[in-house]
N, C-alpha and C positions, 0 to 999 in steps of 0.2 A: 943589337937586341937579342940575338940568339945566345950571345955570351952570358947575358943575365939570366936567360931561361935555364941554361946549363948550370949556372951558379945556384939558381933556386932549387933545382933537382938535387945537386950535390949537398947543399946546405941542409935540406930537409932529410936526406938520407943520413947525413952525419949526426943531425940532431936526434935521429931515431935510435942511435946507439945508446946514449944515456937515457933516452925516452923509454927504454925497456923497463926501467925501475918504476916509474909512475904507473905504467900499465900493469906490471906485476902486482904492485901494491893495491891497485883498484880491484884486480881479480881476486887477490887473497881476501880482501875485505868483503867482496860480494859473495864469495863461496862460503865464507864462515859466518856471514851475517844474513842478509836478506834472502839469498838463494837457499840457504840451509833452512831458514824459517818456513819457506813454502815447500820444502821437501825435494828440491831439484838437485841438491848436492848434500854431502855429509860433512859435518864439521870436523876440523882437525881435533883429534882427541886431547891434545895438550894445550889447546887454545882456551884458556879459562880466565884471561885477564879482562875480558869484556871488549866491546867494540869501540868504546869511547877512546881508549888508548890508540887504536888504529886510526881513528879520525884525527886525533891530534898529530899523528905522523903523516897521514896521507894529505891533508889539506895544505900544509906548508910545502910539501914536495911537489904537489900538482901546481900550486901557485907559482913557485919558483920556476918550474919547468915551463909553465904557460907564459910567464913574463919573458923568459929568455927566448922561447920559440917565437913570440910575437915581435920582440925587438930585432930578431934576425930577419924575419919574414916581411915586416913592414917596409923597410927600405928596398929590399930585393924585389918585392912584389911590385912596387911602383916603377922600378927601373926595367923590370921584365916586360912591361907593357902588355900584360894579359888581363883579360876580363876577371874582375875579382870573384865572380861566380865560378870561374874555372880554377883560378889560382889557389884560393884558400882551401877548398875541398881536396884538390890534388896535393897540396902541401901536407894536409893531415894524413892522407893515404900514404904518401911517400915516407912520412915520419913513422908510420906503423909497419913499414916493410921489414926493418930489422927484427921486430918482434915476431912477425909472421915467419921469417926465415928461421928464427930460433925454435918456434913451435913446430914447424914442419921438420926441422932437423932433429928434434927430439924424438920423433916417431920413426926415423929411418934407422 
């Protein structure tokens, strides 16, 4: 059982490496769209194509990543024998670790 738990940690950390791309796309969309509209951020000056183009890019990328993430985590989660209320949120947080490492590393 511990082997599957270790597999779950490793799989989510590895999925977090390509997961940097959907997180960055979402942040780029939010900073140039809704957050800029309320005045919390400033728009990229060269971004003048509109937000619909970004939605056409972001939705398929997030859908593909979400399907792959779920297809990996569903069988591993069953074999790890953890409570789903613990497994799924921890899987999401572990997937975000590489993004967090890159963010922190960019400030050092």
